[in-house]
LUMMARSE-376361 format. One record per residue: residue in one letter; x, y, z of N, C-alpha, C, O in turn. Coordinates in steps of 0.2 Angstrom, whole numbers, padded with zeros to 4 digits, always signed. Atoms other than C-alpha are relative to their C-alpha. Layout:
N
aXYZXYZXYZXYZ ...
! end
This chain:
277
m-0001+0006+0001+0408-0632-0419-0001-0006+0005+0003-0006+0010 t+0000+0004-0004+0403-0647-0411+0006-0005+0001+0007-0009-0003 q-0007+0003-0002+0418-0655-0403-0002-0009-0001-0006-0011+0003 r+0001+0006-0001+0419-0675-0406+0003-0002+0006+0007+0001+0010 p-0003+0004-0005+0423-0687-0392+0007-0001+0000+0010-0003-0005 v-0008+0001+0000+0442-0687-0388+0001-0007+0001-0001-0009+0007 k-0001+0007-0002+0448-0705-0390+0006+0000+0004+0010+0005+0004 s-0005+0000-0004+0460-0710-0376+0007-0001-0005+0009-0005-0008 p-0007+0000+0004+0478-0705-0384+0005-0005+0003+0005-0007+0009 l-0006+0006-0003+0492-0718-0383+0008+0002-0002+0009+0007-0006 v-0006-0002+0002+0510-0717-0383+0003-0007-0002+0002-0012+0001 q-0004+0005+0002+0522-0729-0391+0007+0001+0000+0009+0005-0004 v-0007-0002-0001+0540-0729-0385+0005-0005-0003+0004-0011-0002 p-0006+0004+0004+0556-0735-0397+0003-0002+0005+0001-0001+0011 s-0005+0004-0005+0569-0744-0391+0006+0006-0001+0012+0005+0001 g-0006-0006+0001+0580-0727-0396-0002+0005+0006+0002+0010+0007 v+0001-0004-0006+0572-0718-0381+0004-0003+0006+0004-0009+0007 p-0004+0001-0006+0582-0718-0365-0004-0005+0004-0010-0005+0005 s+0004+0005-0004+0579-0733-0353-0005+0001+0005-0009-0004+0006 q+0005-0003-0006+0569-0723-0340-0007+0000-0004-0012-0001+0000 l+0006-0002+0004+0556-0721-0354-0003-0005-0004-0009-0005-0006 a+0002+0003+0005+0555-0735-0364-0003-0006+0001-0002-0008+0007 g+0003+0005-0001+0545-0751-0365+0000-0004-0007+0003-0003-0012 t+0000+0004+0005+0540-0764-0377-0005+0002-0004-0011+0001-0001 a+0004-0003+0006+0532-0757-0393-0005-0005-0001-0002-0010-0002 p+0004+0004+0003+0517-0766-0398+0002-0001-0006+0007+0002-0009 s-0002+0003+0007+0518-0775-0416-0006+0005-0004-0012+0004-0002 h+0005-0003+0005+0508-0764-0429+0004-0002-0007+0009+0000-0010 p-0002+0003+0008+0511-0774-0446+0000+0006-0005+0004+0007-0009 p-0001-0006+0007+0506-0759-0458+0006+0006+0002+0008+0009-0003 m-0005-0006-0002+0518-0747-0448+0008-0003-0001+0011-0008+0002 a-0008+0003+0001+0537-0748-0455+0004+0003+0006+0008+0001+0010 r-0003-0006-0006+0541-0734-0442+0003-0004+0006+0000-0009+0008 t-0002+0003-0006+0552-0737-0427+0001+0006+0005+0004+0006+0010 g-0001-0006-0005+0550-0720-0419-0005+0000+0004-0010-0004+0004 l+0004+0000-0005+0541-0713-0405-0006+0002-0003-0006+0005-0009 t+0007-0003+0003+0522-0709-0408-0004+0001+0007-0006-0003+0010 v+0003-0003-0006+0513-0698-0395-0007+0004-0003-0007+0008-0008 s+0006-0004+0001+0495-0691-0395-0002+0002+0006-0003-0001+0011 r+0002-0003-0007+0489-0679-0383-0005+0006-0002-0006+0009-0007 v+0004-0006+0002+0477-0665-0380+0005+0006+0003+0009+0005+0008 v-0001-0006-0004+0483-0647-0376-0005+0004+0003-0010+0007+0000 s+0005-0004-0004+0474-0639-0363-0001+0007-0001+0004+0010-0004 s+0000-0007+0001+0468-0621-0363+0004+0003+0004+0007+0008+0003 e-0004-0003-0005+0478-0618-0348+0007+0000-0003+0010+0006-0003 e-0006+0001+0004+0493-0624-0358+0002+0004-0005+0007+0007-0005 n-0001-0004+0006+0490-0613-0373+0000+0007+0003+0004+0011+0001 l-0001-0008-0003+0487-0598-0362+0007+0001+0002+0010+0007+0001 q-0006-0001-0004+0503-0601-0352+0006+0000-0005+0012+0002-0003 s-0005-0001+0005+0514-0603-0369+0000+0008-0003+0005+0010-0005 k-0001-0007+0002+0509-0584-0373+0006+0003+0003+0010+0006+0000 a-0005-0003-0004+0520-0579-0360+0007-0002-0003+0012+0001-0001 k-0007+0002+0002+0535-0588-0368+0002+0002-0008+0007+0000-0010 i+0000-0003+0006+0532-0580-0384+0003+0006-0001-0002+0010+0000 p-0002-0005-0001+0543-0564-0387-0006+0005-0002-0011+0004-0007 p+0006-0004+0001+0531-0549-0387-0001+0004-0007-0006+0006-0009 a+0000-0003+0007+0538-0542-0404-0004-0004-0005-0006-0001-0009 v+0004+0005+0005+0529-0558-0412-0007+0005+0000-0011+0006-0005 f+0009-0002+0000+0511-0550-0407+0000+0007-0002-0005+0010-0003 d+0000-0006+0002+0518-0533-0410-0001+0000-0008-0004+0004-0011 y+0000+0000+0008+0521-0538-0428-0006-0003-0003-0007-0002-0009 f+0007+0001+0001+0504-0546-0429-0004+0005-0001-0008+0005-0006 s+0004-0007+0001+0497-0529-0426+0001+0003-0007-0004+0006-0009 k-0003-0003+0005+0507-0523-0440-0003-0002-0006-0005+0002-0010 i+0002+0004+0005+0501-0536-0452-0007+0003-0001-0009+0004-0007 e+0006-0002+0002+0483-0531-0449-0002+0007+0000-0008+0009-0002 d+0000-0007+0003+0487-0513-0450+0000+0001-0007-0004+0005-0010 w-0001+0001+0006+0493-0517-0467-0006-0003-0005-0007-0001-0011 r+0006+0002+0003+0478-0527-0471-0006+0005-0001-0008+0007-0006 k+0003-0006+0000+0467-0513-0466+0002+0006-0005-0002+0009-0008 q-0001-0006+0005+0475-0499-0475+0000-0002-0008-0001+0002-0012 t+0000+0002+0007+0475-0510-0492-0007-0003-0001-0008-0005-0007 n+0006+0002-0002+0458-0515-0487+0000-0007-0004-0004-0009-0008 t-0001+0007+0003+0463-0533-0491-0002-0006+0007-0004-0003+0012 q+0002+0005-0004+0459-0551-0481+0005-0005+0000+0008-0006-0005 y-0004+0008-0001+0468-0567-0475-0006-0003+0004-0011+0000+0007 t+0004+0006-0004+0460-0582-0467+0004-0002+0007+0009+0001+0008 g-0003+0002-0006+0463-0591-0450+0007-0001-0001+0010-0001-0006 n-0007+0001+0000+0481-0592-0445+0003-0002+0007+0000-0002+0012 v-0003+0003-0006+0493-0598-0432+0000+0005+0006+0002+0002+0011 a+0001-0005-0005+0490-0582-0421-0005-0002+0005-0005+0001+0010 t+0006+0001-0004+0475-0591-0413+0004-0006+0004+0001-0009+0009 n-0003+0005-0004+0487-0604-0406+0007+0001+0003+0012-0001-0001 n-0005-0001-0003+0499-0600-0393+0005-0006+0000+0011-0005-0002 f-0004+0005-0002+0507-0616-0390+0003-0003-0006+0009-0005-0006 q-0004+0001+0006+0510-0620-0408+0005+0005-0003+0010+0004-0005 m-0005-0005+0002+0518-0604-0410+0007-0001+0004+0012+0000+0001 f-0004+0001-0005+0528-0607-0395+0005-0006-0003+0011-0005-0003 l-0004+0006+0003+0534-0625-0403+0004+0003-0006+0010+0001-0007 y-0004-0002+0006+0538-0617-0420+0005+0005+0003+0011+0004-0001 s-0005-0005-0002+0549-0603-0411+0006-0004+0003+0012-0004+0000 q-0004+0003-0002+0558-0616-0400+0003-0005-0003+0008-0007-0001 t-0002+0005+0004+0561-0629-0413+0006+0003-0004+0010-0001-0006 l-0005-0002+0004+0572-0617-0422+0007+0000+0003+0012-0001+0001 k-0006+0000-0005+0584-0617-0407+0004-0006-0001+0010-0007+0001 l-0004+0007+0000+0588-0636-0411+0004+0000-0005+0007-0005-0006 f-0004+0000+0006+0597-0632-0427+0006+0004+0003+0006+0008+0007 k-0006-0002-0001+0615-0628-0426+0003+0003-0005+0009+0006-0004 e-0002-0003+0006+0618-0622-0444-0001+0007+0000-0005+0010+0004 d+0002-0007-0001+0621-0605-0448-0005+0004-0005-0006+0010-0005 t+0005-0003+0004+0607-0603-0460-0006-0007+0001-0005-0013+0001 i+0007+0006-0001+0589-0613-0456-0005+0002-0005-0008+0008-0005 n+0005+0001+0005+0578-0616-0471-0006-0002+0001-0007-0008+0002 v+0005+0001-0002+0561-0614-0466-0004-0001-0007-0003+0003-0012 c+0004+0001+0007+0548-0621-0481-0006-0001+0003-0007-0005+0007 e+0007+0001-0002+0530-0618-0479-0004+0001-0006-0003+0005-0011 t+0005+0001+0005+0516-0622-0490-0006+0004+0003-0007+0002+0009 g+0006-0004-0003+0500-0608-0486+0003+0005+0003+0004+0004+0009 f-0003-0007-0003+0509-0590-0483-0005+0004+0003-0005+0007+0008 n+0007-0003-0002+0491-0584-0481+0002+0008+0002+0004+0012-0003 g-0001-0006-0002+0493-0568-0471+0007+0001+0003+0009+0007+0004 g-0007-0002-0002+0512-0570-0466+0001-0001+0007+0006+0002+0009 h-0002+0001-0008+0510-0574-0447+0004-0005+0001+0008-0005+0006 s-0004+0005-0004+0519-0589-0445+0008+0002-0003+0013+0002+0000 a-0006-0002+0003+0532-0582-0458+0004+0004+0005+0009+0003+0007 s-0003-0005-0004+0535-0567-0448+0003-0003+0007+0008-0001+0009 l-0001+0003-0005+0535-0578-0433+0008-0003-0001+0012+0000+0003 f-0007+0003+0001+0550-0588-0439+0005+0004-0002+0011+0003+0000 l-0004-0005+0000+0559-0572-0445+0002+0004+0005+0008+0007+0005 l-0001-0005-0007+0558-0562-0429+0003-0006+0005+0007-0005+0009 s-0002+0004-0007+0562-0578-0418+0007-0002-0002+0011-0003+0003 d-0007+0002+0002+0579-0582-0427+0002+0004-0006-0001+0005-0011 p-0003-0003+0007+0590-0571-0438+0003-0005-0005+0005-0003-0010 r-0004+0005+0004+0598-0587-0445-0007-0003-0006-0006-0008-0010 v+0006+0003+0004+0580-0591-0454+0000+0003-0007+0001+0009-0008 r+0002-0002+0007+0577-0590-0473-0006-0004-0002-0007-0010-0001 y+0007+0004+0001+0559-0593-0477-0002+0000-0007-0001+0005-0011 y+0000+0001+0007+0554-0600-0492-0009-0002-0001-0011-0007+0003 g+0007+0001-0001+0534-0600-0495-0004-0002-0006-0001+0001-0011 w+0004+0002+0006+0521-0607-0507-0008+0002+0000-0011-0002+0004 d+0008-0003-0002+0503-0599-0508-0004+0002-0007-0001+0003-0012 l+0005+0000+0007+0489-0598-0521-0001+0008-0001-0002+0010-0007 g-0001-0007+0000+0489-0579-0517-0008+0002-0001-0010+0007-0004 v+0009+0000+0002+0468-0581-0518-0002+0006+0006-0005+0011+0004 y+0001-0006-0006+0468-0570-0501+0004+0006-0001+0010+0006-0002 s-0002-0006+0002+0471-0552-0505+0007+0002+0004+0012+0004+0001 a-0006-0001-0004+0483-0549-0491+0006-0003-0001+0011+0000+0002 a-0006+0006+0001+0495-0562-0496+0006+0004-0002+0010+0005+0002 k-0005-0003+0005+0504-0552-0509+0003+0007+0004+0009+0008+0003 v+0000-0006-0004+0503-0536-0498+0005-0001+0005+0010+0003+0006 v-0005+0002-0005+0511-0544-0483+0006-0002-0002+0012-0001+0001 a-0006+0004+0003+0523-0554-0493+0006+0006-0002+0012+0006+0000 k-0004-0005+0002+0531-0538-0501+0001+0004+0006+0007+0007+0006 k-0001-0003-0006+0530-0529-0484+0006-0003+0003+0011+0000+0005 l-0005+0003-0003+0540-0543-0476+0007+0000-0004+0012+0000-0001 s-0005+0000+0005+0552-0544-0491+0005+0007+0001+0011+0007+0000 e-0004-0006-0001+0557-0525-0487+0002+0000+0007+0007+0003+0008 e-0002-0001-0006+0558-0527-0468+0005-0004+0001+0009-0003+0006 f-0005+0005-0001+0568-0543-0470+0003-0002-0007+0002-0007-0011 p-0003+0001+0008+0579-0542-0486+0004-0006-0001+0008-0007+0003 g-0005+0006+0001+0586-0557-0493-0002-0006+0004+0002-0011+0003 r+0001+0006-0006+0576-0569-0480-0007-0002-0003-0009-0007+0000 l+0007+0002+0001+0560-0571-0488-0001-0001-0008+0001+0002-0013 q+0002+0000+0008+0553-0578-0505-0006-0005+0000-0007-0010+0002 v+0007+0004+0000+0536-0583-0508-0002-0002-0008-0002+0002-0013 m+0002+0003+0007+0530-0594-0525-0006+0001+0000-0009-0002+0005 w+0008+0000+0001+0512-0590-0530-0001-0005-0006+0002-0007-0011 g+0003+0005+0006+0501-0603-0539-0001-0006+0005+0001-0007+0011 d+0001+0008-0002+0495-0621-0536+0007-0002+0002+0012-0001-0001 s-0006+0002-0001+0508-0628-0525+0002-0007-0002+0008-0009-0002 k-0001+0006+0003+0504-0645-0533+0004+0000-0007+0007-0005-0009 k-0004-0001+0006+0513-0638-0547+0007+0005+0001+0012+0004-0002 t-0006-0004-0002+0524-0624-0540+0006-0003+0005+0012-0002+0005 v-0004+0004-0004+0532-0635-0526+0005-0005-0004+0011-0003-0004 p-0004+0003+0005+0539-0648-0539+0005+0004-0003+0011+0004-0003 s-0004-0003+0005+0544-0636-0551+0006+0005+0004+0011+0007+0001 f-0004-0005-0003+0553-0625-0538+0008-0005+0002+0014-0003+0002 f-0006+0005-0002+0564-0641-0532+0003-0003-0005+0009-0005-0005 e-0004+0003+0006+0567-0647-0549+0006+0006-0003+0011+0004-0006 q-0006-0005+0001+0577-0629-0552+0003+0002+0005+0007+0008+0004 n-0004-0001-0007+0584-0628-0534+0002-0005+0003-0002-0010+0004 s-0004+0004-0005+0596-0637-0524-0003+0000+0008-0001-0005+0012 l+0001-0002-0007+0588-0631-0508-0003-0006+0004-0008-0009+0002 l+0003+0006-0005+0586-0643-0493-0003+0004+0007+0001+0008+0010 c+0003-0004-0006+0574-0638-0479+0002-0003+0008+0003-0008+0009 d+0000+0001-0007+0577-0638-0460-0007-0002+0003-0008-0008+0004 l+0007+0000-0003+0560-0635-0454-0006+0000-0004-0005+0005-0008 v+0005-0001+0006+0544-0638-0465-0007+0000+0005-0008-0003+0010 v+0007-0001-0003+0526-0633-0461-0005+0000-0006-0005+0004-0010 i+0006+0002+0006+0511-0640-0473-0007+0003+0003-0010+0001+0007 d+0007-0003-0003+0496-0628-0471-0003+0004-0007-0005+0010-0007 g+0003-0004+0007+0491-0625-0490-0008-0002+0000-0013-0001+0003 e+0008+0003+0001+0477-0636-0497-0001-0004+0004+0003-0008+0006 h+0002+0005-0006+0467-0644-0483-0002-0005-0003-0008-0006-0001 s+0002+0006+0002+0464-0660-0492+0006-0006+0000+0012-0005+0002 y-0005+0005-0001+0472-0677-0493+0005+0001-0007+0011-0001-0007 n-0005-0001+0006+0478-0673-0512+0005+0005+0002+0011+0004+0001 g-0004-0006-0003+0485-0657-0505+0006-0001+0004+0012+0000+0002 v-0004+0002-0004+0494-0663-0491+0005-0005-0002+0011-0006+0000 q-0005+0007+0002+0501-0679-0500+0004+0005-0005+0010+0004-0004 s-0005-0004+0006+0508-0667-0515+0004+0003+0004+0010+0002+0002 d-0005-0004-0003+0516-0655-0503+0006-0003+0003+0011-0001+0002 l-0006+0004-0005+0524-0667-0490+0004-0004-0005+0010-0004-0005 g-0004+0004+0003+0528-0679-0502+0005+0002-0004+0010-0002-0005 v-0005-0004+0004+0539-0667-0513+0005+0002+0005+0011+0001+0005 i-0004-0004-0005+0546-0657-0499+0004-0005+0004+0010-0004+0006 s-0005+0004-0004+0551-0672-0489+0005-0003-0002+0009-0006+0002 k-0005+0002+0004+0562-0678-0502+0006+0006-0001+0011+0005-0004 h-0005-0006+0001+0572-0661-0500+0000+0003+0007+0000+0009+0008 m-0002-0003-0006+0576-0660-0482+0008-0003+0002+0011-0007+0000 k-0007+0002-0002+0592-0660-0473+0000-0007+0005-0005-0010+0007 g+0000+0006-0005+0599-0674-0461-0003+0002+0006-0004-0003+0009 k+0005-0001-0007+0590-0666-0446-0005+0004-0002-0004+0009-0005 w+0007-0004+0003+0573-0660-0450-0005+0000+0006-0005-0003+0011 q+0007+0000-0003+0556-0656-0442-0005+0003-0005-0004+0007-0009 v+0005-0001+0005+0540-0656-0450-0006+0002+0005-0005+0000+0011 f+0006-0002-0003+0523-0648-0444-0006-0001-0006-0005+0001-0012 v+0005-0001+0005+0506-0650-0453-0005+0002+0004-0007+0000+0010 d+0005-0004-0004+0492-0639-0448-0006-0004-0001-0007-0007-0006 d+0006+0004+0001+0474-0646-0445+0000-0007+0000-0005-0010-0003 c-0002+0008+0001+0481-0663-0444-0004-0002+0006-0002-0002+0012 e+0005+0003-0005+0466-0671-0433-0005-0004-0003-0005-0004-0009 a+0004+0006+0003+0454-0684-0434-0006+0004-0002-0010+0000-0005 l+0006-0004+0003+0441-0670-0439+0002+0000-0008-0003+0000-0012 n-0003-0001+0007+0452-0669-0455+0003-0007-0002+0009-0008+0000 q-0004+0006+0000+0455-0687-0460+0004+0000-0007+0008-0004-0008 g-0004-0001+0006+0461-0682-0477+0007+0002+0001+0012+0000-0002 i-0005-0002-0003+0475-0673-0469+0004-0004+0004+0010-0005+0004 l-0003+0005-0004+0478-0685-0456+0004-0006-0004+0010-0008-0003 k-0001+0006+0004+0478-0699-0468+0007+0001-0004+0012-0003-0005 a-0005-0001+0004+0491-0690-0479+0006+0000+0005+0011-0003+0002 f-0005-0002-0004+0502-0686-0465+0003-0007+0002+0009-0008+0002 d-0002+0007-0002+0503-0704-0458+0003-0003-0006+0008-0006-0005 e-0003+0003+0007+0507-0710-0476+0007+0001-0001+0012-0003-0002 a-0006-0002+0002+0521-0699-0478+0004-0002+0005+0009-0005+0003 m-0006+0003-0007+0530-0704-0460+0000-0008-0002+0005-0011+0001 l-0002+0008+0002+0529-0723-0468+0006+0001-0004+0011-0003-0003 q-0005-0001+0006+0541-0716-0481+0008+0002+0004+0013+0002+0002 l-0006-0003-0004+0553-0709-0466+0000-0004+0006-0003-0002+0011 p-0002+0004-0006+0559-0723-0455+0002+0003+0006+0006+0008+0005 g-0004-0003-0006+0563-0718-0438-0002+0007+0002+0000+0010+0006 s+0004-0008-0002+0552-0702-0437-0003-0001+0006-0006-0007+0007 h+0003+0000-0006+0546-0697-0421-0006+0005-0001-0005+0010-0004 i+0007-0004+0001+0527-0691-0421-0003+0002+0006-0004-0002+0011 y+0004-0002-0006+0518-0680-0409-0008+0003-0004-0008+0007-0009 k+0007-0001+0003+0499-0678-0413-0004+0005+0005-0006+0002+0011 y+0003-0005-0006+0491-0662-0403-0007+0000-0003-0008+0001-0009 k+0006-0003+0002+0473-0660-0402-0002+0005+0004-0001+0005+0010 n+0001-0005-0003+0468-0643-0397-0007+0000+0003-0012-0002+0000 s+0006+0000-0004+0456-0639-0383-0003+0007-0001-0001+0012+0002 k+0004-0007+0000+0443-0625-0387+0003+0004-0005+0002+0010-0003 l-0004-0005+0005+0453-0617-0402-0004-0002-0007-0007-0007-0008 p+0003+0001+0006+0447-0614-0420+0004-0005-0004+0002-0008-0009 s-0005+0005+0004+0461-0625-0426-0001-0007+0003+0003-0009+0009 p+0001+0007-0005+0456-0644-0421+0007-0003+0003+0007-0007+0008 g-0007+0004-0002+0476-0649-0420+0004+0001-0005+0003+0004-0010 f-0006+0000+0006+0492-0651-0429+0004-0006+0003+0004-0008+0008 c-0005+0004+0000+0505-0664-0431+0007+0002+0000+0009+0007-0004 q-0008-0001+0000+0525-0664-0427+0002-0006-0002+0000-0011+0001 a-0006+0006+0001+0538-0676-0434+0006+0003+0001+0006+0009+0000 s-0007-0001+0001+0556-0676-0433+0004-0006-0001+0002-0012+0000 n-0003+0007-0001+0570-0689-0435+0005+0001+0006+0011-0002+0004 f-0001+0000-0006+0575-0685-0418-0004+0002+0006-0008+0006+0005 v+0004-0002-0006+0569-0684-0401+0002+0007+0003+0007+0008+0005 t-0001-0007-0002+0567-0667-0396+0002+0000+0009+0000-0004+0012 p+0002-0001-0007+0570-0660-0378-0007+0001+0003-0009-0001+0009 a+0007-0002-0003+0553-0655-0376-0003-0007+0000-0005-0008+0006 m+0002+0006+0000+0548-0673-0381+0002-0005+0007-0002-0008+0010 l-0004+0004-0006+0560-0680-0367-0004+0003+0006-0007-0001+0010 t+0001-0003-0006+0554-0668-0355-0008-0002+0002-0010-0004+0007 d+0007+0002+0000+0535-0671-0359-0001-0008+0003-0005-0010+0007 l+0000+0007-0002+0538-0690-0357+0002-0002+0007-0001-0006+0010 a-0002+0001-0006+0548-0689-0342-0004+0001+0006-0003-0002+0012 a+0005-0001-0004+0534-0681-0334-0005-0006+0002-0009-0006+0006 r+0005+0005+0000+0524-0698-0336+0004-0005+0001+0005-0008-0003 p-0004+0006-0002+0534-0712-0326-0004-0006-0002-0001-0011-0003 e+0002+0006+0002+0521-0724-0331+0002-0003-0007+0000-0008-0009 l-0002+0002+0007+0529-0725-0348+0006-0004+0000+0007-0008-0005 g-0006+0005+0000+0544-0734-0341-0003-0006+0002+0001-0011+0003 n+0003+0008-0003+0533-0750-0336-0006-0003-0005-0007-0008-0006 h+0005+0003+0005+0520-0750-0351+0002+0003-0006+0005+0008-0006 s-0001-0002+0006+0522-0748-0369-0005+0004-0003-0003+0007-0009 t+0006-0005+0002+0505-0738-0370-0002+0002+0008-0002-0001+0013 a+0002-0001-0006+0499-0727-0358-0005+0008-0002-0004+0011-0007 r+0005-0006+0002+0485-0711-0357+0003+0006+0002+0006+0006+0007 l-0003-0007-0002+0490-0694-0358-0006+0005+0000-0009+0006-0005 l+0008-0004+0001+0475-0684-0352+0002+0009+0001-0003+0013+0001 
! end
């Protein structure tokens, strides 16, 4: 795939960030948000280095999923296993929650790679997934994961534009960590995120996969949803030389990773915008 030119990413620093990182944020009339916004490229080196930070058991489990697929002659499509940096963020984000139970809500179960990553990364995780079930490996892997992680996984099958609203109408579940990776369209992301964002706890994290300029519909739906969540902090990652063009992350608190990333760029203390190369 031909890569489009990368625009110079910008950082906007809100008043809620420590003074050494703060600047005077420019005015953006359409945006009601007051949170941090960062766009940056994830280098190939950074993606490779992230692999060493992921427990080997996760990759061993991915091999099991592939064995199940072969044994049942089933299929799944692209998955998070191609992006070590994204997987690392997923697993590290779980550590930010202090509750006894962490509810992970994901649209797009697919081959169960991200589900197994969450379940293996933290025993407090309870996984709730929604998937069309079109790829034949999905139900096979979901059954296996249910057996290996009893009481910790539930997958709803069918069009998430119907099954997600139906689920929350019948259940009082509140999500800690949300992953939107289902229908890759404006309508799909708008529907999934629009519903689930109304059912999140006081402290939350949201990830939207393939959320990058190459997928304008996904990016537009994500940006619109964030307008409904004042104070949300946003990271937009563009992948370098990976099958997935990028992903977006949002939260209603500044994470340690965000602060570390910004602290490494002292120019942010003097300017409201800065290039992240």
